[in-house]
FIRODO-864160 format. One record per residue: x, y, z of N, C-alpha, C in turn; residue number from 1; residue in three letters. Coordinates in nm, 3 decimals. Atoms other than C-alpha are relative to their C-alpha. Example, Ala and Ser with C-alpha at 12.3 -4.5 7.8 and 13.67 -1.06 7.14 Angstrom:
2
KERO 0.089 -0.119 0.000 1.230 -0.450 0.780 0.090 0.120 0.000 1 ALA
KERO -0.082 -0.119 -0.006 1.367 -0.106 0.714 -0.077 0.109 0.073 2 SER
END
This chain:
250
KERO 0.091 -0.144 -0.045 -0.027 -0.015 0.029 0.119 0.130 0.009 1 MET
KERO -0.089 -0.139 -0.042 0.308 0.231 0.079 0.003 0.084 -0.195 2 VAL
KERO -0.006 -0.073 0.114 0.319 0.477 -0.219 -0.094 -0.054 -0.116 3 GLY
KERO 0.114 0.102 0.090 -0.006 0.307 -0.378 -0.045 0.162 -0.027 4 ALA
KERO 0.113 -0.088 0.036 -0.211 0.580 -0.605 -0.181 -0.010 0.007 5 ASP
KERO 0.153 0.062 0.016 -0.564 0.561 -0.468 -0.114 0.062 -0.184 6 PRO
KERO 0.082 -0.051 0.074 -0.681 0.779 -0.797 0.031 -0.109 -0.123 7 TRP
KERO -0.016 0.113 0.117 -0.577 0.457 -1.029 -0.015 -0.135 0.045 8 LYS
KERO 0.050 0.172 -0.007 -0.722 0.174 -0.821 0.106 -0.015 0.091 9 GLY
KERO -0.046 0.050 -0.087 -0.596 -0.004 -0.556 -0.024 -0.146 0.035 10 VAL
KERO 0.040 0.158 -0.013 -0.604 -0.408 -0.562 0.038 -0.072 0.153 11 PRO
KERO 0.044 0.016 -0.148 -0.729 -0.535 -0.266 -0.033 -0.169 0.039 12 MET
KERO 0.056 0.147 0.009 -0.747 -0.895 -0.156 -0.109 -0.062 0.032 13 PRO
KERO -0.029 0.068 0.098 -0.952 -1.087 -0.233 -0.028 0.037 -0.153 14 PRO
KERO 0.021 -0.046 0.149 -0.945 -1.053 -0.631 -0.170 -0.033 -0.036 15 ARG
KERO 0.169 0.002 0.021 -1.333 -1.024 -0.740 -0.018 -0.137 -0.129 16 ARG
KERO -0.006 0.109 0.159 -1.422 -1.360 -0.992 0.009 0.005 -0.090 17 PRO
KERO 0.055 -0.060 0.088 -1.468 -1.405 -1.285 -0.135 -0.006 -0.040 18 PRO
KERO 0.131 0.024 0.005 -1.757 -1.309 -1.444 -0.110 -0.081 -0.005 19 PRO
KERO 0.060 0.125 0.015 -1.865 -1.639 -1.523 -0.067 -0.052 0.142 20 GLU
KERO 0.005 0.059 -0.125 -1.847 -1.732 -1.161 -0.032 0.074 0.080 21 LEU
KERO 0.078 -0.079 -0.085 -1.911 -1.400 -0.995 -0.152 0.021 0.021 22 TYR
KERO 0.106 0.002 -0.061 -2.206 -1.385 -0.768 -0.004 0.098 0.105 23 ARG
KERO -0.031 -0.101 -0.092 -2.295 -1.106 -0.587 -0.079 -0.040 0.128 24 PHE
KERO 0.059 0.031 -0.132 -2.335 -1.161 -0.182 0.010 0.058 0.129 25 GLU
KERO 0.036 -0.106 -0.083 -2.416 -0.979 0.124 -0.039 -0.038 0.129 26 SER
KERO 0.035 0.048 -0.112 -2.455 -1.038 0.501 -0.058 0.055 0.066 27 ARG
KERO 0.069 -0.140 -0.077 -2.598 -0.700 0.551 -0.126 -0.064 0.068 28 ALA
KERO 0.115 0.004 -0.047 -2.933 -0.831 0.596 -0.001 -0.068 0.180 29 PRO
KERO 0.007 0.020 -0.082 -2.833 -1.062 0.860 0.071 0.042 0.122 30 SER
KERO -0.087 -0.114 -0.112 -2.607 -0.797 1.034 -0.095 0.076 0.102 31 LEU
KERO 0.087 -0.115 -0.076 -2.907 -0.542 1.079 -0.106 -0.132 0.090 32 VAL
KERO 0.079 0.062 -0.069 -3.136 -0.865 1.198 0.086 -0.001 0.146 33 THR
KERO -0.076 0.030 -0.088 -2.870 -0.954 1.439 0.027 0.125 0.090 34 ALA
KERO -0.097 -0.119 -0.066 -2.777 -0.590 1.562 -0.189 0.090 0.040 35 TYR
KERO 0.139 -0.062 -0.059 -3.198 -0.490 1.581 -0.041 -0.112 0.105 36 ALA
KERO 0.040 0.082 -0.156 -3.216 -0.830 1.856 0.060 0.035 0.084 37 ILE
KERO -0.062 -0.031 -0.092 -2.929 -0.701 2.039 -0.050 0.092 0.031 38 SER
KERO 0.094 -0.189 -0.058 -3.090 -0.326 2.073 -0.100 -0.019 0.055 39 MET
KERO 0.122 -0.024 -0.030 -3.411 -0.466 2.130 0.055 -0.059 0.175 40 THR
KERO -0.005 0.031 -0.115 -3.261 -0.723 2.425 0.076 0.106 0.088 41 LEU
KERO -0.029 -0.123 -0.092 -3.038 -0.401 2.579 -0.053 0.064 0.041 42 MET
KERO 0.116 -0.068 -0.046 -3.368 -0.224 2.601 -0.084 -0.034 0.089 43 ILE
KERO 0.094 0.084 -0.062 -3.547 -0.477 2.737 0.048 -0.026 0.154 44 THR
KERO -0.057 0.033 -0.139 -3.299 -0.550 3.022 0.076 0.092 0.050 45 ILE
KERO -0.017 -0.077 -0.086 -3.168 -0.284 3.062 -0.099 0.124 0.077 46 THR
KERO 0.100 -0.059 -0.056 -3.468 -0.079 3.148 -0.110 -0.081 0.082 47 LEU
KERO 0.078 0.106 -0.066 -3.608 -0.354 3.368 0.092 -0.011 0.107 48 THR
KERO -0.033 0.054 -0.117 -3.321 -0.421 3.560 0.125 0.105 0.071 49 ARG
KERO -0.090 -0.114 0.003 -3.048 -0.125 3.545 -0.049 0.101 0.018 50 LEU
KERO 0.003 -0.144 0.032 -3.235 0.168 3.467 0.029 0.038 -0.087 51 GLY
KERO -0.088 -0.065 0.116 -3.045 0.397 3.278 0.145 -0.024 0.002 52 LEU
KERO -0.159 0.047 -0.008 -2.709 0.290 3.392 0.036 -0.077 -0.110 53 ARG
KERO -0.045 0.095 0.108 -2.481 0.227 3.116 -0.063 0.003 -0.141 54 ALA
KERO 0.088 0.021 0.127 -2.782 0.249 2.881 0.068 0.008 -0.147 55 PHE
KERO -0.009 -0.018 0.124 -2.705 0.473 2.637 0.176 -0.073 -0.042 56 THR
KERO -0.128 0.066 0.086 -2.325 0.366 2.587 -0.003 -0.113 -0.036 57 LEU
KERO 0.030 0.121 0.017 -2.416 0.048 2.583 -0.081 -0.033 -0.141 58 ALA
KERO 0.084 -0.038 0.059 -2.696 0.101 2.326 0.077 0.071 -0.131 59 LEU
KERO -0.085 -0.028 0.090 -2.446 0.259 2.124 0.053 -0.042 -0.137 60 THR
KERO -0.115 0.115 0.087 -2.214 -0.026 1.987 -0.090 -0.030 -0.084 61 TRP
KERO 0.054 0.056 0.160 -2.506 -0.197 1.761 -0.037 0.103 -0.010 62 PRO
KERO 0.071 -0.085 0.081 -2.667 0.120 1.682 0.137 0.051 -0.147 63 ALA
KERO -0.071 -0.039 0.125 -2.335 0.252 1.469 0.083 -0.148 -0.025 64 LEU
KERO -0.006 0.089 0.089 -2.282 -0.105 1.375 -0.105 -0.021 -0.106 65 GLY
KERO 0.078 -0.040 0.064 -2.609 -0.041 1.215 0.043 0.088 -0.109 66 LEU
KERO -0.033 -0.116 0.117 -2.442 0.280 1.035 0.131 -0.111 -0.089 67 ALA
KERO -0.099 0.045 0.055 -2.135 0.043 0.950 -0.046 -0.061 -0.147 68 CYS
KERO 0.043 0.105 0.071 -2.376 -0.205 0.781 -0.045 0.067 -0.130 69 VAL
KERO 0.036 -0.077 0.115 -2.577 0.069 0.603 0.074 0.119 -0.121 70 THR
KERO -0.123 -0.106 0.057 -2.279 0.336 0.504 0.104 -0.047 -0.012 71 TYR
KERO -0.164 0.060 -0.023 -1.946 0.128 0.553 0.003 -0.117 -0.059 72 GLY
KERO -0.042 0.220 0.100 -2.039 -0.223 0.339 0.032 -0.059 0.098 73 GLY
KERO -0.042 0.079 -0.124 -1.987 -0.393 0.659 -0.088 -0.187 -0.059 74 ASP
KERO 0.089 0.117 0.061 -2.107 -0.788 0.563 0.034 -0.046 -0.137 75 GLY
KERO -0.011 0.076 0.097 -1.963 -0.756 0.213 0.122 -0.015 -0.059 76 LYS
KERO -0.172 0.020 0.001 -1.658 -0.816 0.042 0.035 0.100 -0.051 77 HIS
KERO -0.037 -0.137 0.013 -1.409 -0.610 -0.052 -0.030 0.076 -0.124 78 MET
KERO 0.001 -0.051 0.114 -1.416 -0.585 -0.387 -0.170 0.057 -0.037 79 TYR
KERO 0.093 -0.112 0.052 -1.803 -0.496 -0.397 -0.049 0.184 0.111 80 ASP
KERO 0.026 -0.143 -0.015 -1.754 -0.169 -0.226 0.099 0.118 -0.019 81 VAL
KERO -0.074 -0.112 0.040 -1.608 0.180 -0.263 0.109 0.042 0.096 82 ILE
KERO -0.031 -0.068 -0.115 -1.377 0.391 -0.131 -0.043 0.067 0.127 83 TYR
KERO 0.084 -0.130 -0.106 -1.613 0.618 0.057 -0.037 -0.122 0.096 84 GLN
KERO 0.026 0.112 -0.086 -1.765 0.294 0.194 0.098 -0.035 0.144 85 GLN
KERO -0.090 0.056 -0.103 -1.463 0.157 0.345 0.034 0.108 0.091 86 TYR
KERO -0.025 -0.090 -0.066 -1.383 0.482 0.465 -0.054 0.044 0.126 87 ARG
KERO 0.088 -0.039 -0.112 -1.687 0.524 0.692 0.003 -0.112 0.053 88 VAL
KERO 0.005 0.144 -0.074 -1.648 0.177 0.782 0.146 -0.005 0.090 89 PHE
KERO -0.117 -0.009 -0.087 -1.314 0.251 0.926 -0.012 0.081 0.114 90 LYS
KERO -0.021 -0.142 -0.092 -1.379 0.588 1.080 -0.140 -0.064 0.131 91 TYR
KERO 0.070 0.033 -0.090 -1.709 0.458 1.260 0.061 -0.125 0.081 92 ILE
KERO -0.010 0.118 -0.022 -1.578 0.112 1.312 0.139 -0.003 0.134 93 GLY
KERO -0.155 -0.079 -0.109 -1.254 0.297 1.511 -0.072 0.047 0.124 94 SER
KERO 0.060 -0.071 -0.156 -1.479 0.457 1.748 -0.109 -0.138 0.069 95 ILE
KERO 0.120 0.133 -0.060 -1.745 0.136 1.790 0.102 -0.057 0.035 96 ARG
KERO -0.127 0.076 -0.098 -1.421 -0.059 1.937 0.021 0.071 0.101 97 SER
KERO 0.010 -0.026 -0.115 -1.380 0.158 2.168 -0.132 0.034 0.093 98 ILE
KERO 0.166 -0.015 -0.034 -1.753 0.245 2.262 0.015 -0.150 0.058 99 ILE
KERO 0.069 0.149 -0.012 -1.780 -0.177 2.285 0.102 -0.023 0.150 100 PHE
KERO -0.039 0.044 -0.106 -1.493 -0.186 2.540 -0.032 0.103 0.130 101 TYR
KERO 0.050 -0.121 -0.118 -1.629 0.150 2.768 -0.103 -0.086 0.036 102 GLU
KERO 0.156 0.058 -0.053 -1.999 -0.013 2.786 0.073 -0.161 0.091 103 ALA
KERO -0.041 0.108 -0.096 -1.823 -0.356 2.892 0.037 0.042 0.117 104 VAL
KERO -0.113 0.001 -0.123 -1.591 -0.214 3.124 -0.152 0.070 0.138 105 ALA
KERO 0.101 -0.046 -0.098 -1.899 -0.020 3.321 -0.111 -0.068 0.003 106 PHE
KERO 0.119 0.130 0.004 -2.136 -0.282 3.302 0.062 -0.075 0.104 107 ILE
KERO -0.121 0.121 -0.099 -1.861 -0.517 3.497 0.007 0.104 0.143 108 LYS
KERO 0.027 -0.106 -0.125 -1.864 -0.206 3.760 -0.084 0.005 0.053 109 MET
KERO 0.149 -0.004 -0.088 -2.214 -0.199 3.816 -0.013 -0.135 0.052 110 SER
KERO 0.044 0.107 -0.079 -2.223 -0.600 3.843 0.159 -0.036 0.142 111 ILE
KERO -0.093 0.020 -0.136 -1.927 -0.574 4.095 -0.023 0.122 0.118 112 ILE
KERO 0.072 -0.092 -0.079 -2.083 -0.270 4.263 -0.114 -0.127 0.075 113 ALA
KERO 0.096 0.137 -0.031 -2.402 -0.577 4.302 0.063 -0.061 0.165 114 PHE
KERO -0.054 0.097 -0.082 -2.183 -0.799 4.456 0.056 0.073 0.136 115 ASN
KERO -0.060 -0.031 -0.122 -2.001 -0.567 4.694 -0.106 -0.002 0.097 116 MET
KERO 0.194 0.008 -0.141 -2.414 -0.487 4.855 -0.016 -0.120 0.037 117 ARG
KERO 0.049 0.112 -0.118 -2.443 -0.836 4.913 0.126 -0.064 0.080 118 LEU
KERO -0.067 -0.005 -0.102 -2.115 -0.894 5.057 0.078 0.082 0.042 119 THR
KERO -0.041 -0.109 -0.042 -2.031 -0.577 5.184 0.036 -0.026 0.181 120 GLY
KERO 0.002 0.048 -0.169 -2.077 -0.696 5.584 0.025 -0.106 0.024 121 LEU
KERO -0.051 0.180 -0.047 -1.960 -1.065 5.542 0.104 -0.062 0.021 122 THR
KERO -0.137 0.005 0.019 -1.596 -1.021 5.487 0.113 0.064 -0.039 123 SER
KERO -0.075 -0.087 0.038 -1.364 -0.789 5.478 0.118 -0.054 -0.131 124 ARG
KERO -0.121 0.056 0.142 -1.131 -1.017 5.190 -0.091 -0.009 -0.076 125 ARG
KERO 0.062 -0.018 0.162 -1.403 -0.995 4.972 -0.009 0.142 -0.053 126 TRP
KERO -0.014 -0.100 -0.014 -1.429 -0.632 5.040 0.146 0.062 -0.101 127 MET
KERO -0.172 -0.004 0.060 -0.989 -0.640 4.903 -0.066 -0.052 -0.160 128 ILE
KERO 0.068 0.062 0.162 -1.170 -0.872 4.602 -0.084 0.055 -0.119 129 VAL
KERO 0.087 -0.075 0.070 -1.422 -0.653 4.471 0.056 0.158 0.015 130 HIS
KERO -0.078 -0.140 0.000 -1.206 -0.334 4.532 0.114 -0.028 -0.071 131 TRP
KERO -0.053 0.065 0.096 -0.953 -0.535 4.315 -0.011 -0.022 -0.170 132 THR
KERO 0.142 0.024 0.096 -1.190 -0.603 4.066 -0.023 0.109 -0.071 133 LEU
KERO 0.058 -0.172 0.019 -1.281 -0.256 4.049 0.104 0.104 -0.054 134 LEU
KERO -0.153 -0.128 0.028 -0.933 -0.088 4.019 0.001 -0.025 -0.148 135 SER
KERO -0.042 0.143 0.121 -0.826 -0.415 3.721 -0.172 0.121 -0.115 136 LEU
KERO 0.093 -0.034 0.086 -1.206 -0.236 3.548 0.017 0.162 -0.025 137 MET
KERO -0.085 -0.113 0.095 -1.045 0.082 3.555 0.047 0.046 -0.101 138 VAL
KERO -0.112 0.016 0.127 -0.757 0.024 3.397 -0.087 -0.027 -0.119 139 VAL
KERO 0.033 0.050 0.121 -0.974 -0.158 3.146 -0.098 0.117 -0.084 140 PHE
KERO 0.033 -0.132 0.056 -1.150 0.177 3.066 0.047 0.089 -0.086 141 ALA
KERO -0.143 -0.090 0.072 -0.846 0.360 3.005 0.054 -0.042 -0.083 142 ILE
KERO -0.057 0.069 0.103 -0.683 0.117 2.802 -0.059 0.005 -0.131 143 LEU
KERO -0.003 0.004 0.169 -0.865 0.108 2.488 -0.032 0.158 -0.052 144 PRO
KERO -0.067 -0.185 0.031 -0.874 0.514 2.493 0.103 -0.008 -0.016 145 ILE
KERO -0.145 0.006 -0.023 -0.505 0.511 2.532 0.001 -0.043 -0.187 146 PHE
KERO -0.012 0.122 0.111 -0.497 0.226 2.237 -0.070 0.057 -0.125 147 PHE
KERO 0.081 -0.046 0.101 -0.780 0.375 2.042 0.084 0.153 -0.050 148 GLY
KERO -0.038 -0.100 0.058 -0.609 0.724 1.990 0.132 -0.011 -0.047 149 VAL
KERO -0.128 -0.021 0.032 -0.226 0.646 2.003 0.040 -0.122 -0.100 150 PHE
KERO 0.015 0.090 0.086 -0.230 0.315 1.778 0.066 0.017 -0.098 151 LEU
KERO -0.055 -0.019 0.173 -0.149 0.492 1.471 0.048 0.112 0.013 152 VAL
KERO -0.091 -0.139 -0.035 0.108 0.797 1.465 -0.027 0.001 -0.167 153 ASP
KERO 0.049 -0.074 -0.125 -0.011 1.066 1.376 -0.158 -0.044 0.018 154 PRO
KERO 0.159 0.094 -0.016 -0.393 0.928 1.543 -0.071 0.052 -0.053 155 PRO
KERO 0.084 -0.096 0.100 -0.594 1.129 1.314 -0.004 -0.139 -0.149 156 ARG
KERO 0.007 0.094 0.109 -0.487 0.867 1.027 -0.064 -0.124 0.049 157 ALA
KERO 0.122 0.107 -0.019 -0.645 0.593 1.187 -0.169 -0.014 -0.004 158 ARG
KERO 0.139 -0.023 0.011 -0.994 0.738 1.189 -0.004 0.043 -0.169 159 PHE
KERO -0.010 -0.058 0.162 -0.938 0.916 0.838 0.094 -0.029 -0.082 160 ASP
KERO -0.086 0.026 0.145 -0.832 0.760 0.537 0.026 0.074 -0.079 161 LEU
KERO -0.076 -0.097 0.038 -0.799 1.057 0.357 0.087 0.075 -0.016 162 VAL
KERO -0.138 -0.114 -0.075 -0.581 1.257 0.585 0.085 -0.118 0.014 163 PHE
KERO -0.103 0.085 -0.049 -0.350 0.928 0.638 0.016 -0.004 -0.179 164 ALA
KERO -0.032 -0.050 0.109 -0.360 0.946 0.216 0.044 0.133 -0.050 165 GLY
KERO -0.057 -0.153 0.006 -0.238 1.300 0.213 0.139 -0.005 0.121 166 LYS
KERO -0.162 -0.041 -0.051 0.086 1.245 0.428 0.082 -0.012 -0.095 167 LEU
KERO -0.101 0.045 0.093 0.377 1.259 0.260 0.098 -0.103 0.076 168 ASP
KERO -0.064 0.167 -0.019 0.497 0.955 0.472 -0.116 -0.067 0.072 169 THR
KERO 0.093 0.095 -0.065 0.279 0.653 0.542 -0.010 0.011 0.167 170 PRO
KERO -0.012 0.037 -0.144 0.146 0.629 0.892 0.068 -0.109 0.056 171 PRO
KERO -0.030 0.100 -0.071 0.283 0.420 1.112 -0.061 -0.080 0.151 172 THR
KERO 0.082 0.123 -0.109 0.200 0.160 1.391 0.058 0.069 0.150 173 MET
KERO -0.091 -0.071 -0.166 0.281 0.364 1.724 -0.003 -0.166 0.139 174 ALA
KERO 0.006 0.114 -0.083 0.172 0.020 1.924 -0.027 -0.082 -0.120 175 ILE
KERO 0.028 0.133 0.102 0.160 -0.344 1.777 -0.169 -0.013 0.061 176 ASP
KERO 0.141 0.014 0.046 -0.198 -0.421 1.728 -0.024 -0.134 0.102 177 VAL
KERO 0.029 0.146 -0.027 -0.182 -0.780 1.846 0.027 0.000 0.140 178 SER
KERO -0.025 -0.057 -0.097 -0.050 -0.626 2.163 -0.101 0.050 0.069 179 ALA
KERO 0.139 -0.083 -0.026 -0.356 -0.431 2.237 -0.112 -0.087 0.035 180 THR
KERO 0.116 0.088 -0.007 -0.583 -0.700 2.122 -0.002 -0.115 0.099 181 SER
KERO -0.018 0.113 -0.116 -0.453 -0.946 2.336 0.013 0.067 0.150 182 TYR
KERO -0.018 -0.097 -0.152 -0.435 -0.716 2.674 -0.116 0.010 -0.005 183 THR
KERO 0.121 -0.050 -0.029 -0.773 -0.592 2.610 -0.083 -0.140 0.042 184 LEU
KERO 0.130 0.097 0.035 -0.957 -0.913 2.543 0.047 -0.130 0.100 185 ILE
KERO -0.101 0.047 -0.107 -0.680 -1.088 2.810 -0.132 0.021 0.124 186 GLY
KERO 0.059 -0.054 -0.151 -0.844 -0.860 3.111 -0.166 -0.040 -0.013 187 ILE
KERO 0.119 0.011 -0.007 -1.222 -0.901 2.951 -0.009 -0.134 0.049 188 HIS
KERO 0.044 0.152 -0.003 -1.197 -1.308 2.932 0.020 -0.018 0.161 189 VAL
KERO -0.078 0.009 -0.111 -1.006 -1.285 3.258 -0.124 0.031 0.110 190 THR
KERO 0.139 -0.024 -0.086 -1.293 -1.080 3.463 -0.120 -0.052 -0.024 191 SER
KERO 0.108 0.083 0.096 -1.558 -1.258 3.263 0.033 -0.131 0.129 192 ASP
KERO -0.015 0.101 -0.036 -1.438 -1.573 3.428 0.008 0.001 0.192 193 VAL
KERO -0.041 -0.009 -0.119 -1.343 -1.421 3.787 -0.161 0.051 0.077 194 LEU
KERO 0.128 -0.010 -0.025 -1.699 -1.251 3.824 -0.128 -0.085 -0.048 195 LEU
KERO 0.076 0.150 -0.002 -1.894 -1.570 3.706 0.060 -0.065 0.143 196 LEU
KERO -0.070 0.085 -0.135 -1.681 -1.755 3.989 -0.054 0.073 0.110 197 GLY
KERO 0.017 -0.082 -0.117 -1.716 -1.488 4.247 -0.193 -0.020 0.029 198 PHE
KERO 0.143 0.007 -0.001 -2.115 -1.484 4.187 -0.055 -0.111 0.048 199 PHE
KERO 0.102 0.104 -0.007 -2.203 -1.802 4.191 0.097 -0.092 0.137 200 GLY
KERO -0.007 0.000 -0.138 -2.028 -1.872 4.540 -0.080 0.081 0.087 201 ILE
KERO 0.112 -0.086 -0.087 -2.215 -1.573 4.692 -0.139 -0.048 -0.040 202 VAL
KERO 0.153 0.064 -0.029 -2.514 -1.696 4.540 -0.043 -0.136 0.060 203 LEU
KERO -0.003 0.139 -0.092 -2.473 -2.038 4.703 -0.033 0.048 0.158 204 ARG
KERO 0.010 -0.064 -0.158 -2.455 -1.843 5.053 -0.066 0.065 0.031 205 LYS
KERO 0.097 -0.108 -0.013 -2.707 -1.600 5.009 -0.154 -0.106 0.091 206 LEU
KERO 0.153 0.045 -0.015 -3.057 -1.688 5.206 -0.106 0.074 -0.061 207 GLN
KERO 0.096 -0.057 0.078 -3.304 -1.650 4.961 -0.075 -0.124 -0.032 208 MET
KERO 0.076 0.142 0.068 -3.558 -1.901 4.797 0.020 -0.041 -0.107 209 SER
KERO -0.045 0.074 0.152 -3.458 -2.119 4.477 -0.052 0.076 -0.058 210 TRP
KERO 0.037 -0.061 0.141 -3.659 -1.965 4.242 0.101 0.147 -0.006 211 THR
KERO -0.001 -0.160 0.088 -3.537 -1.581 4.297 0.207 -0.066 -0.009 212 THR
KERO -0.199 0.040 0.007 -3.119 -1.780 4.315 -0.005 -0.014 -0.145 213 LYS
KERO 0.008 0.067 0.147 -3.247 -1.911 3.979 -0.022 0.070 -0.069 214 LEU
KERO 0.035 -0.170 0.106 -3.341 -1.568 3.831 0.110 0.048 -0.018 215 ARG
KERO -0.120 -0.060 0.005 -3.027 -1.425 3.921 0.106 -0.078 -0.051 216 LEU
KERO -0.098 0.068 0.058 -2.846 -1.744 3.840 -0.019 0.080 -0.201 217 PHE
KERO 0.034 0.012 0.095 -2.989 -1.742 3.514 0.013 0.188 -0.111 218 LEU
KERO -0.050 -0.117 0.025 -2.917 -1.323 3.467 0.161 -0.011 -0.032 219 VAL
KERO -0.162 -0.034 -0.025 -2.577 -1.353 3.547 0.048 -0.131 -0.130 220 PHE
KERO 0.011 0.083 0.051 -2.572 -1.667 3.342 0.069 0.066 -0.148 221 ALA
KERO -0.024 -0.071 0.115 -2.547 -1.459 2.985 0.120 0.060 0.044 222 PHE
KERO -0.212 -0.036 -0.008 -2.165 -1.379 3.099 0.075 -0.046 -0.039 223 GLY
KERO -0.099 0.114 0.043 -2.089 -1.670 2.991 0.013 0.007 -0.174 224 ALA
KERO 0.000 0.008 0.129 -2.206 -1.569 2.619 0.099 0.110 -0.006 225 LEU
KERO -0.099 -0.123 0.042 -1.969 -1.265 2.647 0.136 -0.071 -0.021 226 SER
KERO -0.174 0.065 -0.057 -1.649 -1.501 2.780 0.025 -0.069 -0.143 227 PHE
KERO 0.014 0.084 0.151 -1.770 -1.750 2.443 0.056 0.118 -0.087 228 ALA
KERO -0.021 -0.120 0.136 -1.764 -1.429 2.227 0.136 0.087 0.023 229 ALA
KERO -0.131 -0.016 -0.011 -1.462 -1.284 2.347 0.091 -0.067 -0.076 230 ALA
KERO -0.072 0.108 0.072 -1.275 -1.610 2.267 0.037 0.013 -0.160 231 VAL
KERO 0.038 0.032 0.135 -1.421 -1.643 1.948 0.056 0.135 -0.100 232 LYS
KERO -0.036 -0.120 0.070 -1.332 -1.298 1.863 0.145 0.028 -0.044 233 TRP
KERO -0.161 0.014 0.020 -0.965 -1.350 1.940 0.049 -0.064 -0.084 234 GLN
KERO -0.109 0.124 0.103 -0.918 -1.688 1.749 -0.051 0.087 -0.103 235 LEU
KERO 0.026 -0.035 0.071 -1.103 -1.449 1.481 0.107 0.093 -0.080 236 ALA
KERO -0.106 -0.102 0.036 -0.805 -1.163 1.424 0.047 -0.042 -0.115 237 GLN
KERO -0.052 -0.005 0.128 -0.615 -1.335 1.177 -0.106 0.013 -0.114 238 LYS
KERO 0.052 0.041 0.140 -0.882 -1.389 0.926 -0.056 0.152 -0.046 239 THR
KERO 0.052 -0.173 0.016 -0.987 -0.992 0.948 0.134 0.062 -0.098 240 LEU
KERO -0.097 -0.042 0.053 -0.664 -0.938 0.768 0.019 -0.017 -0.195 241 LYS
KERO 0.014 0.056 0.138 -0.796 -1.089 0.432 -0.164 0.005 -0.009 242 VAL
KERO 0.149 -0.031 0.009 -1.140 -0.932 0.301 -0.071 0.037 0.185 243 ASP
KERO 0.099 0.000 -0.152 -1.230 -0.791 0.675 -0.125 0.052 -0.015 244 PRO
KERO 0.139 -0.025 -0.009 -1.564 -0.639 0.594 -0.069 -0.112 0.011 245 LEU
KERO 0.085 0.090 0.014 -1.686 -0.980 0.497 0.034 -0.074 0.130 246 TRP
KERO -0.049 0.057 -0.106 -1.505 -1.159 0.795 -0.036 0.056 0.118 247 HIS
KERO 0.014 -0.070 -0.120 -1.576 -0.901 1.045 -0.174 0.000 0.030 248 HIS
KERO 0.117 0.052 -0.042 -1.951 -1.011 1.034 0.042 -0.121 0.060 249 SER
KERO 0.005 0.105 -0.112 -1.855 -1.330 1.180 0.003 0.038 0.136 250 ASN
END
């Protein structure tokens, strides 16, 4: 890509198949459906259990996902999108990745605060554990902003492909992408395992009816889905280097 002239066109893998084999395909409809279901679940669960805490931030992520599908060509092959669409995808997608981790961090802080209320008077050791986790989540909330802003030098080049193309020298990666990804996903997965494990221990010792325990367990069981998604996302990072808009929808 270094020294390439966008006015002459830049070949990007994969190449468009021959006309006799070409068949247009898009994952946009399924993505719109998935984001719509995600937004509906977030609205329902958040309003009924958490009120307005972290609601706006969490809802922003699927809303920006819809914008990526509508205006950024998300879910299509690279050879089926134009430069402007990919520019929009890079701009919105870069902001969206930061918002995702911020929403996760604040939601986990809310869960930790809930656990604190349950165990605050039972043991000093529990409070030390919860405050340690809370401190970890504060760091987790700061890192995505730092990585997002300073990943590329100059920072604006990550969000604006037109700006990056006008630079006299190509932008450089100031921070290793794999390191940032492994760091954030590692904290995400580790905190998921710890929170689910701690809640199971606390729930077992609480004096309440089994039906109430079952409802609470089912609510927190959704955390297992977050754990599975985080692992799957990490495993899928290598596929994003080729045909990223298509593989991103997986």
